[in-house]
N, C-alpha and C positions, 0 to 999 in steps of 0.2 A: 573481466568486468570493464573492458574498454568502452562498451555501451551497455546501458541498463535495459534497453528496449529493442533488442534485435528484431528483424523481420521474422514473421512466423515461418518455421521450418516446414519442409515438405511433409514430414510425418505428423505435424500438428494441425495444419490448416484443414484437412478433410474432416477430422474429428470435431474440430471447433465449428466448422460450417454446418455439420450435421447435428449439432446439439439441439437447436430448436425443434427439429423433426423428431429427435429422440425423446424429448420432453413430451411432445404431443402423442407419441406412440405409447409411452409409459402411463401418461395421464391424459387420456382422450377427453376432449372438451366438446360436448354436444353443440351442434350448429346453433341452437337457439341461445346459447350462452356466449358464443364466440364474438358476436357483434358487440357485446357489452364489455369485452376484455379491455379495450383501450380506456374505458371509463373506470374500470377497477384499477388499472395501472395508475391512472391519474389520482384516484382516491388514496391509494397506498403511498404514492409519492408525497401527497399532502400530509398524511399521517407521519411520514418519516422526516418531514421538514417543518412547515409552519404549524401543523396540527399535532405536534408531539404531545401536548398536554392532553389530548383526547385519546391517545393510544394506550390501550390497556396492555398489561403484561401477557406474553404469550399470544400476541396478535396474529401470528402466523397459524394459530389453530383455527382461524376462521377460513372456511373453504374458499370463498371468493378472493380473499387477500392472499392466501397461500398460492392459488392458481396464478394470480398476477405476479407474485414474487418469483415463482418458478419460471414463468415465461418471459419476464422482462428483467428483473433485478439480478436473478441468478446468472443468466447468460452474460450480462454485462460484467458482473463481478468475476466470472470465470475468464472472460476475455481479458480483463485488466491483468489478472494473474498470469495468464498464458503469455502475455507480452513481457512480464517481469521475471517469472521463475526460471526460464532457461539461462538467464545471465547470472543467477545467484550461486555462490559456492555452497552447496548443500551436500557435504560428504557423508551421505547415508550408506550404511552397509547392511547386508543380510542379517536379519534378526533384530534390527533396530525398532524402537517404538517412537511414535509421534503422538503428541497430545495437541488436539485442536480445540481451542476454547471458543464458545459461541459459534459452533460449527454450522448451525442452521441446517439447510439441505445439503450438507457436506461439500460446500463450495471449494474448500482447499483440496480435499482428496480428489475431487473431480478435475480441478485445474491441474493438479500435479500429475495425474495419470495422462491427461491430454498433452501437456507441455513438456514432460520429461520422459521420453521413451527409454532413456538410459536406466530409469528406475523401475520400469514395469516388471522386470524379471526378478526383482529382489523380494524376499520374504520380509514384509514390513507389517507392523501392527499399528493401527490408527485408533486412538481413543478420542472419540468425537463427543464433546460435551455441549449440551444446549438445554435450555429449560422447556423448549417446545417439542414434545414427542412427535407431533405430526410432521414437523419440518425434518427431524432426523430420519423418520421412516421414509419420507419422500426421497431424501438424499440417498438412503440405502438402496431403494428401488432403482433410482437413476444410475447409481454406481454399478449395480449388478448388470443393468442393461448395457452400460458402456464398456465394462471390463470383461464381460462374458462369463462363462461358467468356470468356476474354481480358479479365480485369479490368485496370485501369491500374496496379495495384500489382504490382511484380515481387518475388517471394520467392526469396531466395538462402539456402540452408542451408549451414552450416559445421559439420562434425562435428569438434569440438576442445574442449579444456578451457579453463576461464577463464584469461585472460591470453594466449591464442594470438593471433597477429597477425590483424587484420581489414583486408583490402586495399581500396583505393579512397579517395575523398575522405572527410574527416572528416564525421561525421554531424550533421544538424540536431537529432536527438534520440537520446540513448543511454538505453536502458531496461534494468532488471533487476527481474523480478517473481518473488517467492517463491524467490529463488535463494540469497541470502546465509545464510538460516537453514539451508540444506542443505550449506553448505561444511564438509567434514570437518575435524576437528582443532582446532575452535574451542572450547577449554575455557572453563569459567566463570571470568570475571575476578575478581580480588580487589577490595576496596573502593577506589574511586578510579582503577582501571585502565581503559584503553580496552578495549572488547570485542575479543577475539582477539589481544591483545598477545602476540607471540612473542619468545622470548629472542634477542637479537642481531639483531632485524629491526625495521623500522618497524611501529608498531601496524597491525593489519589494516585498520581503517577508513581510516587515512591512505594506505596503499598502494592501497586500492580507489578512494579519491578521485582519486589521481593517474592510475590507469588509466581511470576513467570520464571524467575531464576531458580526457585525451589523445585519447580516441576521439571526443569531441565537438568540433565546430568552435568557433572563438572566439565566434561568435554563436549556438551551439547550446545545448541544455538537457540536463539529466540528470534522469531520473525513476526512483526506486527505491521499490518497494512490497513490504512484508513483512507477515507475520502480526502481529497486534496484541499479541504477547506481551511480557512485560517484557524478555526478552533482545533481541528484535528492536527494541523501542523504544529500548533503550540503544544498539544499533548505529546506528540512524538518527540519533540525536542526535550520536554521535561522527562519523558521516559528514558530517553538516551542518557541524560545526565544521571538519572537514578540507577540505570544499569551499569554505567561506568563505576559508580560508587560500589556496586556489587562485584566489581572485578570483571565485568563483561563489556568488552570494548567493541565499538561498531565495526562491522565488516562492509556494510553498504547502507546507504549510498555514500556515507562519509569517507573521504580520502584521508582522514586523520582522526585522532581520538581526543583532540583538544577541545576547547570551548566552542560550542556551536555558534556560528556567526548569524544564524537565522532562527532565533528562538520564538519568533512570532509574538503574540500578545499585543498590548497597546503601547504606543510610543509614550514615554513618560511626559506628563504635562499636557496630554491631548487625547483625542479620541481616535486618531488615525492608527491603523493597524501596522505593526512592524512587519518586515518581510518574513515569510515562513517558507520552510522547505517543502516543495511539492513539484511534481513533474507532470507535464501534459504531452500527449502524443496523439497523432491523427488516428482515426478509427476506420479508415477505408477498407481494411482487411477483416473487419468484424463480420459475422454472419449476415447475409443479405436479408433473411427473414426477420432478424432482430432489428435491423435498420427500418424495415417496413412497419413493424409494430411500434417502434419508437416514434416514427413520424405520425402514425395514426393516433397515438396517445398524446401528441403535442409536445414530445420531448426528443426531437431529432438530435442525434449526437454526432458531431463531427470530430470531437476530441474527447479523450478520456483523461481523467486527472486523478492522481493519488499521492499520498504521503506514506512513507514506509521506513522501517528500520530493521536491519538484520544485525543482531549482536551475537558475538562469538562465545567460545568457551570461557569459563571462569579462570583466567590466568592470574588475576590480581596484579599484573604488571603491564603497563601500557606498552604498545609496540614502539620500536625505535622511530623517532620523528623523521619524516622524509627530508632528504637533502635537496640538491639541485640536479636535474630540473624538478620543479615543484608540481606534485599532482594537484590538478584542479578539476572538480566535477562541475560540468555545465548544468545550471539549474533554472535557466530562464529562456524565454523566446528571444530572438534577436530584436533589437530596436535601433533606430537611427540615432547617431550622436551629432549634435549640432556643434558648430565651432565655438559657440558661446558657452558650451557646457564644460570647458576645461579639459576635455579629453584630447590627447595628442594624436589626432587622426586627421587626415585630409577630408575635405568636404565629400559627403557621401559615405563616410565611414559608419560602421555599425558596431554595436557592443552586445555582450551577453554577460550576465552575472554568473559567477562560479564560487564554489566553496573550497577552501583550502586551509592548511594548518596556519597560514598567515591571516586568516579571516576571510572576509568577503573580497572577491576579486572581480574587477571589471575587465573582461577580455575584449580588446578593441582591435578592429582590423577592417579590411575590405569587406564589402557586403557579401560577395560570393563565398569567401572563405568562412565568414562568420555564420552565414545561414546554413552552410553545409554540415555543421555539427548538430546532431540531434540532441534534444534535452537528455541528460543523463550521461553524455559522453565524457570520458575521462581524458583530459589533456595533460601533457607534461610540458610545463613552460619554464623557460629560463627567466629569472627575475631581471628586470631592466637595471641598468647601471644606477640610475637615480630614481628615488622613490617619488611617485606622483599619485595623487588621489583624486577621485571623482568628487567634485564639490557637492553634488547632490546626495550621494549614498555614502561618501567617505571611503569607498572601496579602493583598494590598491589597483592601479591600472597596469595591466600586462598587455603588451602588443602581441597580436596573433600574426606571426610572419607567414 
């Protein structure tokens, strides 16, 4: 996990590049409807953001919206996962089961097949749960076309809402991708409140941690991936804390199991948002047809953003704290440091924020060295002799030699 977003491998790129054509082949779109596709994409985007209040349950059951989702949102979501999944420790073995909540058109199984060739030969059972049957069946058709005849992966679809029972042995991996940001009724929390706190009930993140942990085996893991928005970042931080209480400690992206230095939410006493954990990376290697549709719909994407958490087996015992050098995960883009900012760098120096067991870190150094580290890179840095803090963020300052 030296980097969370390695370049697409030779065995991944062709399958990913061919995904839009595969979708068109499995779900042919008559020419008279193709001209309206960018408009449908824009409408679905509105319903997923500013028009949330107008969106009915099971919205992907509408053919026009499902077509827009399959051709735009699904490939982008698969692309994000294909950049992330190769870097994650997923110790799956033959005979294991995976439970995917909010599976929609099987986004996670599709991305896992494309991005993890090392898993394609294993006999795995996927239990894919979603409340929209049309989305599940579309995903099943796409997976069959992608994986070919008689793949060793068994796909079982479950049309049911979140929280419905999932039968069978507990899973080696429980996943939820772009699901929690769509859960209705999650109002904006007040300062200091856990996201989705409901009167008279456990906070939403704590209840979901219990559900996810119960679905996973004692030695299983939990992976949650959400859009990299402030709201999603706040939820991921709250979920992390709740899973730690369940005895499941973070494996990624966190380089430690202590208090999260990026919980998001509102800064006490004001309306400004606190820093939240998210990662952004360039999309130059995304499918060309997908870039063309994005531009036509008015949503060109030069960068993809996500927040995520991979929590490990239920050990009940935190891992040993890191010593020196200190693991630091880069979580921001580079930015210039002015001499008046208090950072001990020469003019022209640059900085990047990082997460560590010692809290928020400001990694400072020459522009070339600082910019060469991609977001998600794990550095191992030796603490400086004297403690210095950035006056703006209060982060500890570590020089990047």
